[in-house]
C-alpha atoms as one frame of an Amber mdcrd trajectory, in Angstrom:
protein
   0.000   0.000   0.000   2.820   2.431   0.858   4.458   1.753  -2.515   1.174
   2.470  -4.324   0.734   5.631  -2.252   4.182   6.816  -3.358   3.255   6.180
  -7.007   0.085   8.271  -6.574   2.100  11.149  -5.118   4.566  10.912  -8.021
   1.925  11.310 -10.739   1.686  14.910 -11.903   0.189  14.504 -15.381  -2.212
  12.418 -17.440  -1.601  12.291 -21.206  -4.416  10.990 -23.419  -4.507   9.777
 -26.992  -7.645  11.007 -28.812  -8.978   8.590 -31.465  -9.711   5.189 -29.952
  -9.408   6.569 -26.409 -11.523   9.724 -25.971 -13.550   8.652 -29.013 -14.462
   5.257 -30.424 -11.792   3.644 -32.591 -11.645   4.456 -36.309 -10.696   0.796
 -36.829 -14.372  -0.077 -36.376 -15.190   2.206 -39.321 -12.291   0.721 -41.304
 -13.701  -2.786 -40.858 -17.202  -1.720 -41.944 -15.727  -0.096 -45.067 -13.726
  -3.261 -45.843 -16.796  -5.439 -45.499 -18.895  -3.143 -47.738 -16.177  -2.976
 -50.403 -15.176  -6.663 -50.375 -11.714  -5.933 -49.029  -9.791  -8.320 -46.753
 -10.398  -7.620 -43.065  -7.841  -5.152 -41.628  -6.578  -4.338 -45.146  -6.498
  -0.578 -44.444  -4.464  -1.151 -41.292  -2.046  -3.319 -43.267  -1.478  -0.434
 -45.717  -0.740   1.873 -42.792   1.573  -0.728 -41.227   3.699  -1.049 -44.381
   6.713   1.290 -44.156   5.088   2.948 -41.092   7.644   5.765 -40.803   7.678
   6.801 -44.448   4.292   5.888 -45.914   1.541   8.292 -46.978  -0.133   8.155
 -43.575   3.062   9.017 -41.673   3.819  11.895 -44.042   0.309  13.295 -43.690
   0.408  13.129 -39.883   3.738  14.987 -39.894   2.163  17.515 -42.288   4.768
  16.789 -44.986   2.143  16.316 -47.698  -1.289  17.802 -48.333  -4.589  15.979
 -48.696  -4.420  15.751 -52.496  -0.938  14.217 -52.354  -2.082  11.793 -49.656
  -5.091  10.793 -51.767  -2.835   9.675 -54.627  -0.044   8.194 -52.498  -2.413
   6.064 -50.428  -4.083   4.848 -53.620  -0.693   3.785 -55.017   0.310   2.070
 -51.778  -2.985   0.207 -51.423  -2.882  -0.820 -55.091   0.612  -2.265 -54.627
  -0.864  -4.454 -51.859  -3.625  -5.724 -54.122  -6.591  -3.370 -53.718  -6.853
   0.243 -54.861  -8.392   2.592 -52.269  -8.448   6.392 -52.510  -6.850   8.190
 -49.576  -9.787  10.579 -49.197 -12.112   7.633 -48.676 -10.004   6.550 -45.702
  -9.938  10.087 -44.242 -13.724  10.143 -44.270 -13.741   7.101 -41.946 -11.809
   8.767 -39.133 -14.677  10.386 -37.251 -15.364   8.769 -33.873 -18.087   9.126
 -31.280 -17.080  10.782 -28.001 -17.092   8.367 -25.039 -19.021  10.016 -22.170
 -17.160   8.079 -19.446 -13.860   9.492 -20.715 -15.246  13.038 -20.688 -16.354
  12.537 -17.104 -12.818  11.457 -16.138 -11.260  14.388 -18.019 -13.571  16.778
 -16.166 -12.626  15.341 -12.753  -8.881  15.497 -13.479  -8.921  19.034 -14.931
  -7.329  21.514 -12.540  -5.886  18.775 -10.316  -3.124  17.482 -12.619  -1.494
  18.524 -15.873  -3.750  17.071 -18.566  -2.800  16.849 -22.241  -3.954  15.271
 -25.475  -1.156  13.616 -27.478  -2.478  12.884 -30.940  -1.277  11.787 -34.338
  -3.594  13.914 -36.417  -4.094  15.496 -39.804  -4.072  19.244 -40.305  -5.819
  18.888 -43.667  -8.931  17.651 -41.867  -9.552  21.185 -40.668  -9.856  22.353
 -44.261 -13.256  23.222 -45.690 -15.332  20.119 -46.220 -13.552  18.092 -43.565
 -14.795  19.775 -40.382 -17.291  16.982 -39.798 -14.535  14.396 -39.580 -12.946
  15.970 -36.537 -16.064  17.244 -34.847 -16.828  13.947 -33.085 -20.531  14.691
 -32.936 -19.954  18.408 -32.482 -18.165  17.999 -29.151 -14.576  18.258 -30.370
 -13.892  21.843 -29.270 -15.712  21.322 -25.992 -13.526  18.270 -25.264 -10.316
  20.070 -26.231 -10.979  22.740 -23.603 -10.545  20.075 -20.912  -6.837  19.761
 -21.754  -4.102  22.103 -20.535  -2.511  21.650 -23.945  -2.912  19.590 -27.107
   0.224  18.138 -28.693  -0.464  17.407 -32.375   1.769  15.537 -34.814   0.676
  17.735 -37.729   1.815  20.898 -35.911   4.963  19.469 -34.304   6.086  17.589
 -37.461   6.827  14.535 -35.350   4.508  11.642 -34.483   4.031   8.733 -32.127
   5.823   6.360 -31.617   8.918   8.586 -32.043  10.365   8.991 -28.511  10.990
  12.665 -29.290   7.231  13.196 -29.500   6.779  12.185 -25.849   9.837  14.055
 -24.602   8.695  17.289 -26.231   5.205  16.838 -24.785   6.758  16.435 -21.329
   8.785  19.612 -21.867   5.582  21.421 -22.861   3.882  20.244 -19.681   6.993
  20.849 -17.561   6.852  17.290 -16.194   9.263  14.366 -16.018   8.183  11.230
 -17.949   8.244   9.250 -14.668   5.438  11.456 -13.311   3.109  10.843 -16.283
   0.368   8.281 -16.973  -0.258   7.846 -20.711  -3.351   6.203 -22.241  -3.407
   4.972 -25.845  -5.218   2.228 -27.734  -2.105   1.093 -29.636   0.674  -0.916
 -28.026   3.188   0.421 -30.549   2.583   3.938 -29.184   2.772   2.861 -25.544
   6.071   0.974 -25.752   8.425   3.989 -26.182   6.474   5.960 -23.562   7.002
   3.120 -21.083  10.715   2.942 -21.958  10.984   6.656 -21.134   9.525   5.959
 -17.676   5.841   6.772 -18.135   3.110   4.620 -16.612   1.136   3.305 -19.588
  -2.420   2.043 -20.002  -3.673   0.292 -23.133  -7.285   1.264 -23.763  -9.345
  -1.687 -24.930 -12.484  -1.277 -22.818 -12.849   2.314 -21.554 -14.101   1.395
 -18.078 -11.216  -1.046 -17.485  -8.732   1.639 -18.548 -10.283   4.190 -16.190
 -10.174   1.742 -13.281  -6.468   1.212 -13.977  -5.902   4.974 -14.201  -7.755
   5.462 -10.918  -5.153   3.291  -9.160  -2.443   5.820 -10.041  -4.303   8.949
  -8.966  -4.973  10.598  -5.622  -8.310  11.945  -6.862 -11.122   9.421  -7.264
 -12.616   9.014 -10.728 -15.579   6.947  -9.523
């Protein structure tokens, strides 16, 4: 108990991923699209997993290419793997529904600890015609106000899982990695954060993740 108490005292910040954590996972939308279009299950994820540091998706999230360039590049990459899919079609699948239990936790933590959103995102989605994809049922801006800061790959030109992404976010929040709990739905993004000393939580079921988070915090989320 004393050891756990010390951990709780150590925690100064909670860092949250956005898609798949605060909102439902876009992978659910990917799978529906694949089923409708007779594509192999998880095909879109396999395109994104091929050359993950230099593919169209990585370049878009670092804001190195625009939406038109992504549209063509993703089409070429998907075609080389056997099925041609336009990049813009994939972008349109990214919208998620906000999870109310996560918003409740964000609200309780706000003002008590440093709270940040660490997201691999796409600046192009804020362009005209794409607002709906980031609105998450119109609550996007409202949710963003619950964070002390938002650390975005498209503005920082660096993305998860690059260790530099996490270190710069810690600098922004003026916290040491060892005093941070980080929640993400992808193990690949959690691994480097853990290696830097962060406490990490993989979000599969939101309630389970929040119970795990609650163990680290002095404030009670339930």
